OpenMM code with the backbone's topology and positions (N, CA, C; nanometers):
from openmm import Vec3, app, unit

residues = "MET ALA ILE GLY ARG GLU ILE GLU ASP ILE ALA ARG GLU LEU ILE ARG HIS GLN HIS ASP HIS PRO PRO VAL ARG ASP LEU ASN ARG GLU VAL ASP ARG LYS GLN THR ILE ALA ASP ARG MET GLY ALA ASP PHE ALA ARG LEU ILE GLY SER TRP ILE PHE VAL LEU ALA GLN LEU GLY LEU MET VAL VAL TRP VAL ILE LEU ASN ALA ILE ALA SER PHE ALA HIS TRP ASP PRO ALA PRO PHE GLN LEU LEU ASN PHE VAL LEU SER LEU GLU ALA THR LEU TRP ALA SER LEU VAL LEU MET THR LEU ASN ARG GLN SER ASP ARG ASP ARG LEU ARG ALA GLN HIS ASP TYR GLU LEU ASP VAL LYS ALA GLU GLU GLU LEU LYS ALA LEU MET ASN HIS LEU MET HIS GLN ASP GLU ILE LEU LEU GLN ILE VAL ASN ARG LEU ASP ARG GLY ASP LEU GLU MET LYS ARG VAL ALA ARG ARG LEU GLU GLU MET VAL GLU ALA ALA LYS GLN ALA ALA ALA ALA ARG PRO ALA PRO ALA GLU ARG PRO GLN ILE SER ILE PRO ALA PRO".split()
positions = [
    Vec3(4.1570, -17.4973, -4.4077),
    Vec3(4.1864, -17.4337, -4.5346),
    Vec3(4.0702, -17.3439, -4.5760),
    Vec3(3.9457, -17.3934, -4.5613),
    Vec3(3.8286, -17.3166, -4.6013),
    Vec3(3.8101, -17.1952, -4.5112),
    Vec3(3.8443, -17.2089, -4.3840),
    Vec3(3.8295, -17.0969, -4.2905),
    Vec3(3.9247, -16.9843, -4.3287),
    Vec3(4.0480, -17.0163, -4.3657),
    Vec3(4.1448, -16.9139, -4.4075),
    Vec3(4.0957, -16.8393, -4.5303),
    Vec3(4.0358, -16.9126, -4.6243),
    Vec3(3.9826, -16.8497, -4.7452),
    Vec3(3.8657, -16.7569, -4.7105),
    Vec3(3.7802, -16.8002, -4.6177),
    Vec3(3.6664, -16.7171, -4.5748),
    Vec3(3.7157, -16.5891, -4.5084),
    Vec3(3.8203, -16.5996, -4.4263),
    Vec3(3.8750, -16.4804, -4.3593),
    Vec3(3.9327, -16.3843, -4.4624),
    Vec3(4.0010, -16.4363, -4.5639),
    Vec3(4.0531, -16.3491, -4.6699),
    Vec3(3.9398, -16.2797, -4.7440),
    Vec3(3.8304, -16.3510, -4.7707),
    Vec3(3.7142, -16.2899, -4.8378),
    Vec3(3.6561, -16.1782, -4.7524),
    Vec3(3.6459, -16.2011, -4.6231),
    Vec3(3.5923, -16.0993, -4.5317),
    Vec3(3.6836, -15.9780, -4.5307),
    Vec3(3.8140, -15.9988, -4.5261),
    Vec3(3.9097, -15.8868, -4.5250),
    Vec3(3.8984, -15.8068, -4.6541),
    Vec3(3.8837, -15.8762, -4.7689),
    Vec3(3.8677, -15.8047, -4.8962),
    Vec3(3.7417, -15.7201, -4.8962),
    Vec3(3.6322, -15.7728, -4.8413),
    Vec3(3.5065, -15.6970, -4.8362),
    Vec3(3.5201, -15.5745, -4.7466),
    Vec3(3.5928, -15.5873, -4.6348),
    Vec3(3.6109, -15.4729, -4.5452),
    Vec3(3.6942, -15.3645, -4.6121),
    Vec3(3.7980, -15.4019, -4.6841),
    Vec3(3.8833, -15.3042, -4.7518),
    Vec3(3.8042, -15.2321, -4.8606),
    Vec3(3.7116, -15.3018, -4.9241),
    Vec3(3.6332, -15.2430, -5.0327),
    Vec3(3.5475, -15.1268, -4.9830),
    Vec3(3.5160, -15.1193, -4.8549),
    Vec3(3.4257, -15.0179, -4.8031),
    Vec3(3.4961, -14.8916, -4.7548),
    Vec3(3.6153, -14.8627, -4.8040),
    Vec3(3.6819, -14.7377, -4.7681),
    Vec3(3.6147, -14.6217, -4.8393),
    Vec3(3.6272, -14.4997, -4.7808),
    Vec3(3.5580, -14.3827, -4.8346),
    Vec3(3.6566, -14.2676, -4.8550),
    Vec3(3.6478, -14.2014, -4.9695),
    Vec3(3.7311, -14.0840, -4.9970),
    Vec3(3.6425, -13.9625, -5.0117),
    Vec3(3.6955, -13.8461, -4.9741),
    Vec3(3.6229, -13.7210, -4.9941),
    Vec3(3.7235, -13.6117, -5.0286),
    Vec3(3.6770, -13.5056, -5.0955),
    Vec3(3.7697, -13.3985, -5.1337),
    Vec3(3.8220, -13.3246, -5.0103),
    Vec3(3.9386, -13.2604, -5.0218),
    Vec3(3.9962, -13.1900, -4.9063),
    Vec3(3.9138, -13.0670, -4.8686),
    Vec3(3.9300, -13.0234, -4.7455),
    Vec3(3.8616, -12.9052, -4.6939),
    Vec3(3.9372, -12.7806, -4.7406),
    Vec3(3.8630, -12.6767, -4.7787),
    Vec3(3.9254, -12.5546, -4.8295),
    Vec3(3.9545, -12.4578, -4.7151),
    Vec3(4.0567, -12.3728, -4.7335),
    Vec3(4.0888, -12.2659, -4.6394),
    Vec3(4.0271, -12.1371, -4.6936),
    Vec3(3.9139, -12.0962, -4.6371),
    Vec3(3.8412, -11.9797, -4.6878),
    Vec3(3.9190, -11.8502, -4.6709),
    Vec3(3.9873, -11.8341, -4.5609),
    Vec3(4.0615, -11.7093, -4.5385),
    Vec3(4.1659, -11.6879, -4.6470),
    Vec3(4.2360, -11.7941, -4.6825),
    Vec3(4.3375, -11.7827, -4.7871),
    Vec3(4.2721, -11.7496, -4.9218),
    Vec3(4.1589, -11.8132, -4.9522),
    Vec3(4.0894, -11.7858, -5.0779),
    Vec3(4.0426, -11.6405, -5.0854),
    Vec3(3.9835, -11.5915, -4.9768),
    Vec3(3.9333, -11.4538, -4.9755),
    Vec3(4.0489, -11.3555, -4.9856),
    Vec3(4.1579, -11.3823, -4.9134),
    Vec3(4.2737, -11.2919, -4.9187),
    Vec3(4.3341, -11.2858, -5.0589),
    Vec3(4.3342, -11.3989, -5.1296),
    Vec3(4.3863, -11.3994, -5.2662),
    Vec3(4.2992, -11.3168, -5.3616),
    Vec3(4.1697, -11.3142, -5.3374),
    Vec3(4.0769, -11.2432, -5.4268),
    Vec3(4.0682, -11.0930, -5.3976),
    Vec3(4.1217, -11.0481, -5.2832),
    Vec3(4.1108, -10.9063, -5.2470),
    Vec3(4.2010, -10.8205, -5.3355),
    Vec3(4.1468, -10.7049, -5.3729),
    Vec3(4.2262, -10.6087, -5.4490),
    Vec3(4.3017, -10.5198, -5.3513),
    Vec3(4.3887, -10.4355, -5.4049),
    Vec3(4.4637, -10.3415, -5.3192),
    Vec3(4.3673, -10.2454, -5.2507),
    Vec3(4.2660, -10.1996, -5.3238),
    Vec3(4.1666, -10.1080, -5.2653),
    Vec3(4.0915, -10.1758, -5.1514),
    Vec3(4.0585, -10.3032, -5.1673),
    Vec3(3.9893, -10.3762, -5.0609),
    Vec3(4.0767, -10.3865, -4.9366),
    Vec3(4.2047, -10.4165, -4.9570),
    Vec3(4.2949, -10.4271, -4.8418),
    Vec3(4.3141, -10.2922, -4.7723),
    Vec3(4.3276, -10.1866, -4.8532),
    Vec3(4.3433, -10.0529, -4.7934),
    Vec3(4.2168, -10.0137, -4.7177),
    Vec3(4.1012, -10.0423, -4.7758),
    Vec3(3.9751, -10.0118, -4.7089),
    Vec3(3.9618, -10.0869, -4.5773),
    Vec3(3.9998, -10.2126, -4.5775),
    Vec3(3.9929, -10.2914, -4.4542),
    Vec3(4.0891, -10.2369, -4.3496),
    Vec3(4.2086, -10.1966, -4.3927),
    Vec3(4.3047, -10.1395, -4.2982),
    Vec3(4.2542, -10.0073, -4.2401),
    Vec3(4.1968, -9.9209, -4.3265),
    Vec3(4.1419, -9.7943, -4.2771),
    Vec3(4.0246, -9.8192, -4.1825),
    Vec3(3.9399, -9.9153, -4.2150),
    Vec3(3.8264, -9.9456, -4.1275),
    Vec3(3.8747, -9.9939, -3.9916),
    Vec3(3.9830, -10.0764, -3.9928),
    Vec3(4.0402, -10.1199, -3.8654),
    Vec3(4.0965, -10.0008, -3.7877),
    Vec3(4.1596, -9.9070, -3.8594),
    Vec3(4.2154, -9.7887, -3.7943),
    Vec3(4.1053, -9.7013, -3.7355),
    Vec3(3.9989, -9.6807, -3.8130),
    Vec3(3.8881, -9.5966, -3.7656),
    Vec3(3.8227, -9.6570, -3.6429),
    Vec3(3.8187, -9.7877, -3.6343),
    Vec3(3.7558, -9.8544, -3.5206),
    Vec3(3.8490, -9.8758, -3.4036),
    Vec3(3.9613, -9.8044, -3.3982),
    Vec3(4.0563, -9.8256, -3.2888),
    Vec3(4.0586, -9.7050, -3.1945),
    Vec3(4.1113, -9.7266, -3.0756),
    Vec3(4.1236, -9.6187, -2.9777),
    Vec3(4.2277, -9.5160, -3.0223),
    Vec3(4.3250, -9.5585, -3.0985),
    Vec3(4.4265, -9.4648, -3.1484),
    Vec3(4.3588, -9.3562, -3.2322),
    Vec3(4.2702, -9.3978, -3.3225),
    Vec3(4.2011, -9.3017, -3.4080),
    Vec3(4.1127, -9.2090, -3.3244),
    Vec3(4.0397, -9.2643, -3.2294),
    Vec3(3.9504, -9.1825, -3.1455),
    Vec3(4.0314, -9.0793, -3.0677),
    Vec3(4.1423, -9.1209, -3.0085),
    Vec3(4.2239, -9.0277, -2.9301),
    Vec3(4.2911, -8.9236, -3.0202),
    Vec3(4.3374, -8.9650, -3.1382),
    Vec3(4.3980, -8.8693, -3.2318),
    Vec3(4.2944, -8.7674, -3.2778),
    Vec3(4.1743, -8.8129, -3.3076),
    Vec3(4.0661, -8.7229, -3.3499),
    Vec3(4.0312, -8.6248, -3.2385),
    Vec3(4.0224, -8.6742, -3.1179),
    Vec3(3.9924, -8.5887, -3.0030),
    Vec3(4.1042, -8.4862, -2.9823),
    Vec3(4.2299, -8.5292, -2.9952),
    Vec3(4.3428, -8.4371, -2.9810),
    Vec3(4.3399, -8.3280, -3.0869),
    Vec3(4.3095, -8.3623, -3.2133),
    Vec3(4.3012, -8.2615, -3.3196),
    Vec3(4.1910, -8.1595, -3.2914),
    Vec3(4.0773, -8.2059, -3.2434),
    Vec3(3.9670, -8.1127, -3.2137),
    Vec3(4.0037, -8.0186, -3.0988),
    Vec3(4.0694, -8.0731, -2.9953),
    Vec3(4.1091, -7.9892, -2.8814),
    Vec3(4.2095, -7.8842, -2.9267),
    Vec3(4.3097, -7.9251, -3.0080),
    Vec3(4.4087, -7.8293, -3.0586),
    Vec3(4.3400, -7.7238, -3.1453),
    Vec3(4.2493, -7.7653, -3.2320),
    Vec3(4.1751, -7.6724, -3.3201),
    Vec3(4.1007, -7.5688, -3.2373),
    Vec3(4.0279, -7.6141, -3.1371),
    Vec3(3.9480, -7.5221, -3.0547),
    Vec3(4.0400, -7.4301, -2.9752),
    Vec3(4.1463, -7.4809, -2.9172),
    Vec3(4.2366, -7.3978, -2.8366),
    Vec3(4.3036, -7.2920, -2.9240),
    Vec3(4.3532, -7.3334, -3.0428),
    Vec3(4.4204, -7.2363, -3.1299),
    Vec3(4.3241, -7.1285, -3.1784),
    Vec3(4.1987, -7.1626, -3.1993),
    Vec3(4.1008, -7.0631, -3.2431),
    Vec3(4.0457, -6.9808, -3.1273),
    Vec3(4.0600, -7.0284, -3.0061),
    Vec3(4.0072, -6.9545, -2.8902),
    Vec3(4.1099, -6.8578, -2.8327),
    Vec3(4.2382, -6.8841, -2.8509),
    Vec3(4.3416, -6.7959, -2.7975),
    Vec3(4.3471, -6.6700, -2.8847),
    Vec3(4.3512, -6.5580, -2.8204),
    Vec3(4.3449, -6.4296, -2.8910),
    Vec3(4.4740, -6.3947, -2.9630),
    Vec3(4.5860, -6.4525, -2.9253),
    Vec3(4.7124, -6.4149, -2.9869),
    Vec3(4.7324, -6.4741, -3.1268),
    Vec3(4.6570, -6.5767, -3.1644),
    Vec3(4.6657, -6.6372, -3.2978),
    Vec3(4.5561, -6.5826, -3.3877),
    Vec3(4.5795, -6.5951, -3.5164),
    Vec3(4.4766, -6.5542, -3.6122),
    Vec3(4.3630, -6.6551, -3.6061),
    Vec3(4.2404, -6.6075, -3.6042),
    Vec3(4.1238, -6.6965, -3.5936),
    Vec3(4.0779, -6.7354, -3.7336),
    Vec3(4.1158, -6.8533, -3.7794),
    Vec3(4.0697, -6.8979, -3.9114),
    Vec3(3.9312, -6.9608, -3.9036),
    Vec3(3.8897, -6.9978, -3.7793),
    Vec3(3.7567, -7.0531, -3.7583),
    Vec3(3.7008, -6.9911, -3.6319),
    Vec3(3.6179, -6.8865, -3.6452),
    Vec3(3.5675, -6.8172, -3.5257),
    Vec3(3.4802, -6.9063, -3.4372),
    Vec3(3.4361, -6.8534, -3.3280),
    Vec3(3.3740, -6.9221, -3.2148),
    Vec3(3.2718, -7.0320, -3.2435),
    Vec3(3.1797, -7.0216, -3.3345),
    Vec3(3.0919, -7.1404, -3.3489),
    Vec3(3.1619, -7.2573, -3.4189),
    Vec3(3.2846, -7.2337, -3.4660),
    Vec3(3.3671, -7.3383, -3.5279),
    Vec3(3.2955, -7.4073, -3.6444),
    Vec3(3.2500, -7.3263, -3.7385),
    Vec3(3.1778, -7.3813, -3.8540),
    Vec3(3.2698, -7.4622, -3.9454),
    Vec3(3.3933, -7.4196, -3.9627),
    Vec3(3.4864, -7.4943, -4.0463),
    Vec3(3.5176, -7.6316, -3.9846),
    Vec3(3.5391, -7.6334, -3.8528),
    Vec3(3.5616, -7.7601, -3.7837),
    Vec3(3.4404, -7.8515, -3.7995),
    Vec3(3.3217, -7.7955, -3.7863),
    Vec3(3.1989, -7.8722, -3.8032),
    Vec3(3.1902, -7.9290, -3.9448),
    Vec3(3.2271, -7.8463, -4.0450),
    Vec3(3.2248, -7.8914, -4.1838),
    Vec3(3.3263, -8.0043, -4.2062),
    Vec3(3.4472, -7.9874, -4.1541),
    Vec3(3.5522, -8.0888, -4.1705),
    Vec3(3.5099, -8.2199, -4.1039),
    Vec3(3.4542, -8.2122, -3.9844),
    Vec3(3.4118, -8.3330, -3.9143),
    Vec3(3.2952, -8.4016, -3.9862),
    Vec3(3.2035, -8.3234, -4.0409),
    Vec3(3.0915, -8.3817, -4.1161),
    Vec3(3.1415, -8.4516, -4.2422),
    Vec3(3.2343, -8.3857, -4.3130),
    Vec3(3.2905, -8.4460, -4.4332),
    Vec3(3.3667, -8.5746, -4.3986),
    Vec3(3.4438, -8.5655, -4.2926),
    Vec3(3.5189, -8.6833, -4.2480),
    Vec3(3.4246, -8.7959, -4.2076),
    Vec3(3.3185, -8.7669, -4.1349),
    Vec3(3.2218, -8.8691, -4.0926),
    Vec3(3.1561, -8.9339, -4.2138),
    Vec3(3.1258, -8.8531, -4.3158),
    Vec3(3.0653, -8.9081, -4.4376),
    Vec3(3.1619, -9.0041, -4.5065),
    Vec3(3.2875, -8.9629, -4.5200),
    Vec3(3.3856, -9.0495, -4.5852),
    Vec3(3.4104, -9.1783, -4.5059),
    Vec3(3.4273, -9.1641, -4.3740),
    Vec3(3.4538, -9.2828, -4.2922),
    Vec3(3.3323, -9.3756, -4.2903),
    Vec3(3.2136, -9.3193, -4.2859),
    Vec3(3.0927, -9.4037, -4.2872),
    Vec3(3.0846, -9.4814, -4.4178),
    Vec3(3.1161, -9.4158, -4.5295),
    Vec3(3.1151, -9.4864, -4.6583),
    Vec3(3.2188, -9.5984, -4.6588),
    Vec3(3.3354, -9.5679, -4.6062),
    Vec3(3.4415, -9.6679, -4.6007),
    Vec3(3.4010, -9.7870, -4.5128),
    Vec3(3.3407, -9.7581, -4.3998),
    Vec3(3.2968, -9.8653, -4.3100),
    Vec3(3.1866, -9.9484, -4.3764),
    Vec3(3.0945, -9.8837, -4.4471),
    Vec3(2.9890, -9.9580, -4.5160),
    Vec3(3.0464, -10.0494, -4.6244),
    Vec3(3.1476, -10.0013, -4.6972),
    Vec3(3.2115, -10.0872, -4.7974),
    Vec3(3.2781, -10.2077, -4.7303),
    Vec3(3.3416, -10.1836, -4.6173),
    Vec3(3.4050, -10.2933, -4.5443),
    Vec3(3.3007, -10.3918, -4.4933),
    Vec3(3.1875, -10.3399, -4.4481),
    Vec3(3.0796, -10.4288, -4.4033),
    Vec3(3.0249, -10.5114, -4.5193),
    Vec3(3.0177, -10.4522, -4.6379),
    Vec3(2.9738, -10.5286, -4.7556),
    Vec3(3.0717, -10.6421, -4.7855),
    Vec3(3.2009, -10.6125, -4.7784),
    Vec3(3.3000, -10.7171, -4.8011),
    Vec3(3.2897, -10.8255, -4.6935),
    Vec3(3.2650, -10.7828, -4.5702),
    Vec3(3.2485, -10.8792, -4.4612),
    Vec3(3.1240, -10.9654, -4.4838),
    Vec3(3.0197, -10.9034, -4.5345),
    Vec3(2.8973, -10.9776, -4.5662),
    Vec3(2.9247, -11.0825, -4.6742),
    Vec3(3.0024, -11.0446, -4.7762),
    Vec3(3.0392, -11.1411, -4.8805),
    Vec3(3.1204, -11.2559, -4.8213),
    Vec3(3.2114, -11.2216, -4.7312),
    Vec3(3.2931, -11.3238, -4.6665),
    Vec3(3.2050, -11.4163, -4.5810),
    Vec3(3.1079, -11.3573, -4.5114),
    Vec3(3.0167, -11.4390, -4.4301),
    Vec3(2.9320, -11.5308, -4.5181),
    Vec3(2.8904, -11.4811, -4.6326),
    Vec3(2.8127, -11.5627, -4.7253),
    Vec3(2.8981, -11.6798, -4.7747),
    Vec3(3.0237, -11.6524, -4.8060),
    Vec3(3.1154, -11.7575, -4.8495),
    Vec3(3.1392, -11.8581, -4.7372),
    Vec3(3.1515, -11.8084, -4.6149),
    Vec3(3.1705, -11.8967, -4.4993),
    Vec3(3.0475, -11.9855, -4.4780),
    Vec3(2.9288, -11.9278, -4.4957),
    Vec3(2.8060, -12.0072, -4.4815),
    Vec3(2.8009, -12.1166, -4.5885),
    Vec3(2.8391, -12.0831, -4.7116),
    Vec3(2.8423, -12.1833, -4.8186),
    Vec3(2.9436, -12.2931, -4.7850),
    Vec3(3.0586, -12.2526, -4.7323),
    Vec3(3.1612, -12.3497, -4.6941),
    Vec3(3.1100, -12.4396, -4.5813),
    Vec3(3.0420, -12.3810, -4.4826),
    Vec3(2.9853, -12.4607, -4.3735),
    Vec3(2.8845, -12.5616, -4.4275),
    Vec3(2.8044, -12.5189, -4.5250),
    Vec3(2.7079, -12.6095, -4.5866),
    Vec3(2.7810, -12.7256, -4.6548),
    Vec3(2.8871, -12.6942, -4.7291),
    Vec3(2.9638, -12.7993, -4.7969),
    Vec3(3.0252, -12.8959, -4.6964),
    Vec3(3.0758, -12.8418, -4.5853),
    Vec3(3.1325, -12.9281, -4.4816),
    Vec3(3.0245, -13.0170, -4.4201),
    Vec3(2.9057, -12.9606, -4.3993),
    Vec3(2.7962, -13.0408, -4.3450),
    Vec3(2.7583, -13.1536, -4.4401),
    Vec3(2.7558, -13.1236, -4.5703),
    Vec3(2.7239, -13.2273, -4.6690),
    Vec3(2.8322, -13.3353, -4.6671),
    Vec3(2.9599, -13.2941, -4.6616),
    Vec3(3.0686, -13.3921, -4.6554),
    Vec3(3.0575, -13.4771, -4.5291),
    Vec3(3.0281, -13.4123, -4.4174),
    Vec3(3.0160, -13.4860, -4.2906),
    Vec3(2.8999, -13.5853, -4.2981),
    Vec3(2.7905, -13.5439, -4.3603),
    Vec3(2.6766, -13.6340, -4.3741),
    Vec3(2.7124, -13.7538, -4.4628),
    Vec3(2.7831, -13.7284, -4.5728),
    Vec3(2.8253, -13.8378, -4.6599),
    Vec3(2.9195, -13.9320, -4.5860),
    Vec3(3.0115, -13.8740, -4.5105),
    Vec3(3.1060, -13.9555, -4.4346),
    Vec3(3.0324, -14.0388, -4.3298),
    Vec3(2.9342, -13.9786, -4.2647),
    Vec3(2.8563, -14.0502, -4.1640),
    Vec3(2.7773, -14.1643, -4.2275),
    Vec3(2.7186, -14.1379, -4.3442),
    Vec3(2.6465, -14.2446, -4.4150),
    Vec3(2.7413, -14.3576, -4.4520),
    Vec3(2.8606, -14.3223, -4.5011),
    Vec3(2.9582, -14.4250, -4.5375),
    Vec3(2.9989, -14.5061, -4.4151),
    Vec3(3.0195, -14.4380, -4.3010),
    Vec3(3.0554, -14.5091, -4.1780),
    Vec3(2.9425, -14.6007, -4.1318),
    Vec3(2.8191, -14.5514, -4.1407),
    Vec3(2.7051, -14.6336, -4.1000),
    Vec3(2.6928, -14.7564, -4.1904),
    Vec3(2.7097, -14.7367, -4.3228),
    Vec3(2.7054, -14.8501, -4.4142),
    Vec3(2.8171, -14.9495, -4.3826),
    Vec3(2.9352, -14.8967, -4.3538),
    Vec3(3.0487, -14.9823, -4.3201),
    Vec3(3.0188, -15.0615, -4.1921),
    Vec3(2.9634, -14.9943, -4.0923),
    Vec3(2.9310, -15.0627, -3.9668),
    Vec3(2.8219, -15.1680, -3.9879),
    Vec3(2.7224, -15.1359, -4.0713),
    Vec3(2.6186, -15.2344, -4.1002),
    Vec3(2.6793, -15.3560, -4.1703),
    Vec3(2.7709, -15.3305, -4.2627),
    Vec3(2.8380, -15.4390, -4.3324),
    Vec3(2.9194, -15.5235, -4.2340),
    Vec3(2.9881, -15.4577, -4.1424),
    Vec3(3.0641, -15.5308, -4.0410),
    Vec3(2.9709, -15.6125, -3.9522),
    Vec3(2.8539, -15.5558, -3.9183),
    Vec3(2.7563, -15.6308, -3.8389),
    Vec3(2.7141, -15.7578, -3.9112),
    Vec3(2.6888, -15.7461, -4.0413),
    Vec3(2.6500, -15.8635, -4.1192),
    Vec3(2.7611, -15.9677, -4.1177),
    Vec3(2.8845, -15.9228, -4.1360),
    Vec3(2.9979, -16.0160, -4.1356),
    Vec3(3.0127, -16.0807, -3.9979),
    Vec3(2.9982, -16.0014, -3.8917),
    Vec3(3.0081, -16.0574, -3.7567),
    Vec3(2.8967, -16.1588, -3.7315),
    Vec3(2.7763, -16.1304, -3.7804),
    Vec3(2.6675, -16.2271, -3.7655),
    Vec3(2.6995, -16.3564, -3.8413),
    Vec3(2.7578, -16.3435, -3.9605),
    Vec3(2.7975, -16.4629, -4.0347),
    Vec3(2.9010, -16.5435, -3.9560),
    Vec3(2.9972, -16.4733, -3.8978),
    Vec3(3.1005, -16.5415, -3.8192),
    Vec3(3.0388, -16.6091, -3.6973),
    Vec3(2.9488, -16.5394, -3.6288),
    Vec3(2.8828, -16.5971, -3.5110),
    Vec3(2.8016, -16.7201, -3.5516),
    Vec3(2.7297, -16.7116, -3.6635),
    Vec3(2.6523, -16.8267, -3.7102),
    Vec3(2.7432, -16.9445, -3.7421),
    Vec3(2.8569, -16.9158, -3.8070),
    Vec3(2.9521, -17.0235, -3.8374),
    Vec3(3.0079, -17.0855, -3.7098),
    Vec3(3.0404, -17.0010, -3.6131),
    Vec3(3.0912, -17.0519, -3.4852),
    Vec3(2.9836, -17.1325, -3.4138),
    Vec3(2.8604, -17.0857, -3.4202),
    Vec3(2.7499, -17.1563, -3.3566),
    Vec3(2.7300, -17.2933, -3.4217),
    Vec3(2.7350, -17.2964, -3.5549),
    Vec3(2.7239, -17.4254, -3.6248),
    Vec3(2.8402, -17.5164, -3.5875),
    Vec3(2.9609, -17.4604, -3.5795),
    Vec3(3.0773, -17.5395, -3.5383),
    Vec3(3.0622, -17.5910, -3.3966),
    Vec3(3.0070, -17.5065, -3.3074),
    Vec3(2.9850, -17.5461, -3.1691),
    Vec3(2.8834, -17.6598, -3.1612),
    Vec3(2.7749, -17.6469, -3.2378),
    Vec3(2.6748, -17.7542, -3.2391),
    Vec3(2.7355, -17.8842, -3.2920),
    Vec3(2.8173, -17.8731, -3.3956),
    Vec3(2.8832, -17.9922, -3.4517),
    Vec3(2.9760, -18.0551, -3.3478),
    Vec3(3.0521, -17.9700, -3.2756),
    Vec3(3.1425, -18.0212, -3.1720),
    Vec3(3.0629, -18.0902, -3.0597),
    Vec3(2.9501, -18.0322, -3.0208),
    Vec3(2.8674, -18.0942, -2.9172),
    Vec3(2.8121, -18.2282, -2.9657),
    Vec3(2.7710, -18.2333, -3.0926),
    Vec3(2.7187, -18.3579, -3.1488),
    Vec3(2.8277, -18.4652, -3.1489),
    Vec3(2.9495, -18.4279, -3.1902),
    Vec3(3.0605, -18.5236, -3.1923),
    Vec3(3.0945, -18.5676, -3.0503),
    Vec3(3.0953, -18.4729, -2.9538),
    Vec3(3.1254, -18.5064, -2.8147),
    Vec3(3.0194, -18.6014, -2.7590),
    Vec3(2.8921, -18.5760, -2.7903),
    Vec3(2.7846, -18.6636, -2.7452),
    Vec3(2.8013, -18.8040, -2.8051),
    Vec3(2.8370, -18.8097, -2.9316),
    Vec3(2.8573, -18.9380, -2.9999),
    Vec3(2.9736, -19.0134, -2.9366),
    Vec3(3.0823, -18.9415, -2.9032),
    Vec3(3.1967, -19.0060, -2.8373),
    Vec3(3.1570, -19.0585, -2.6994),
    Vec3(3.0800, -18.9784, -2.6246),
    Vec3(3.0347, -19.0226, -2.4926),
    Vec3(2.9502, -19.1486, -2.5056),
    Vec3(2.8620, -19.1518, -2.6072),
    Vec3(2.7782, -19.2697, -2.6295),
    Vec3(2.8654, -19.3910, -2.6625),
    Vec3(2.9692, -19.3711, -2.7432),
    Vec3(3.0575, -19.4824, -2.7792),
    Vec3(3.1355, -19.5319, -2.6582),
    Vec3(3.1829, -19.4368, -2.5738),
    Vec3(3.2557, -19.4760, -2.4522),
    Vec3(3.1621, -19.5511, -2.3595),
    Vec3(3.0396, -19.5033, -2.3453),
    Vec3(2.9410, -19.5691, -2.2582),
    Vec3(2.9088, -19.7091, -2.3112),
    Vec3(2.8939, -19.7200, -2.4438),
    Vec3(2.8660, -19.8513, -2.5036),
    Vec3(2.9832, -19.9452, -2.4822),
    Vec3(3.1058, -19.8953, -2.4925),
    Vec3(3.2239, -19.9796, -2.4705),
    Vec3(3.2296, -20.0262, -2.3259),
    Vec3(3.1922, -19.9394, -2.2306),
    Vec3(3.1914, -19.9777, -2.0889),
    Vec3(3.0868, -20.0849, -2.0637),
    Vec3(2.9699, -20.0669, -2.1245),
    Vec3(2.8637, -20.1644, -2.1048),
    Vec3(2.9014, -20.2989, -2.1671),
    Vec3(2.9663, -20.2966, -2.2818),
    Vec3(3.0087, -20.4210, -2.3457),
    Vec3(3.1154, -20.4895, -2.2614),
    Vec3(3.2039, -20.4112, -2.2032),
    Vec3(3.3095, -20.4684, -2.1191),
    Vec3(3.2491, -20.5273, -1.9926),
    Vec3(3.1466, -20.4679, -1.9388),
    Vec3(3.0832, -20.5176, -1.8165),
    Vec3(3.0028, -20.6439, -1.8474),
    Vec3(2.9468, -20.6546, -1.9643),
    Vec3(2.8655, -20.7705, -2.0004),
    Vec3(2.9530, -20.8914, -2.0341),
    Vec3(3.0736, -20.8755, -2.0749),
    Vec3(3.1642, -20.9852, -2.1059),
    Vec3(3.2043, -21.0568, -1.9777),
    Vec3(3.2150, -21.1927, -1.9841),
    Vec3(3.2583, -21.2621, -1.8626),
    Vec3(3.4058, -21.2316, -1.8334),
    Vec3(3.4355, -21.2295, -1.7083),
    Vec3(3.5708, -21.1985, -1.6660),
    Vec3(3.6616, -21.3148, -1.7024),
    Vec3(3.7794, -21.2919, -1.7472),
    Vec3(3.8700, -21.4008, -1.7836),
    Vec3(3.9028, -21.4827, -1.6587),
    Vec3(3.9174, -21.6097, -1.6773),
    Vec3(3.9459, -21.6990, -1.5643),
    Vec3(4.0831, -21.6670, -1.5094),
    Vec3(4.0884, -21.6898, -1.3796),
    Vec3(4.2141, -21.6562, -1.3151),
    Vec3(4.3138, -21.7676, -1.3416),
    Vec3(4.4297, -21.7316, -1.3699),
    Vec3(4.5368, -21.8287, -1.3943),
    Vec3(4.6076, -21.8561, -1.2621),
    Vec3(4.6517, -21.9771, -1.2493),
    Vec3(4.7260, -22.0040, -1.1275),
    Vec3(4.8628, -21.9371, -1.1326),
    Vec3(4.9032, -21.8925, -1.0198),
    Vec3(5.0313, -21.8238, -1.0138),
    Vec3(5.1420, -21.9259, -0.9947),
    Vec3(5.2419, -21.9121, -1.0728),
    Vec3(5.3555, -22.0034, -1.0643),
    Vec3(5.4655, -21.9280, -0.9923),
    Vec3(5.5162, -21.9940, -0.8909),
    Vec3(5.6241, -21.9289, -0.8196),
    Vec3(5.7546, -21.9981, -0.8526),
    Vec3(5.8532, -21.9263, -0.8720),
    Vec3(5.9850, -21.9801, -0.9074),
    Vec3(6.0690, -21.9690, -0.7823),
    Vec3(6.1281, -22.0911, -0.7435),
    Vec3(6.2105, -22.0877, -0.6223),
    Vec3(6.3398, -22.0115, -0.6465),
    Vec3(6.3897, -21.9533, -0.5470),
    Vec3(6.5121, -21.8754, -0.5569),
    Vec3(6.6323, -21.9703, -0.5455),
    Vec3(6.7360, -21.9590, -0.6180),
    Vec3(6.8527, -22.0488, -0.6126),
    Vec3(6.9419, -22.0278, -0.4969),
] * unit.nanometer
topology = app.Topology()
chain = topology.addChain("A")
for resn in residues:
    res = topology.addResidue(resn, chain)
    for name in ("N", "CA", "C"):
        topology.addAtom(name, app.Element.getBySymbol(name[0]), res)
């Protein structure tokens, strides 16, 4: 009866050591919710500028511009040194560079948020690890208590077994010391 009660106490102590922590956040969803339309458009343009489609389209426009201005049958709106083309490309490079820098700033903010999130996850993991270590230490203590109880029970069983052996040995010695009962004569009954 006492052993069952002790086991219930141990089970209650183990249940008491459960650990809760807040849920993990999805940073991508949070950042996407906070983005404005201008931020999304800027990110899309930056992705476009950094693609092979944009590079090939830009190269195609320059080739067409130079060919149309070099052929004598068309009106030359930009003569041979192509100063207008140079101006357009410089203006375009300035605008795209500004756009890319804004996108890099947003990416930097996102990286900063990700670093903060990683720090929070590390803190949660450390707390969880501490809770697990405390739980394991508590289990070790309980297991040591159980082992000690079993050891005490084992010693008690050995003591009782030794006492029984001593009693059996004493009974054998007492039986050997007693005189043997006298033999009775055997009576035979004749068969009819």
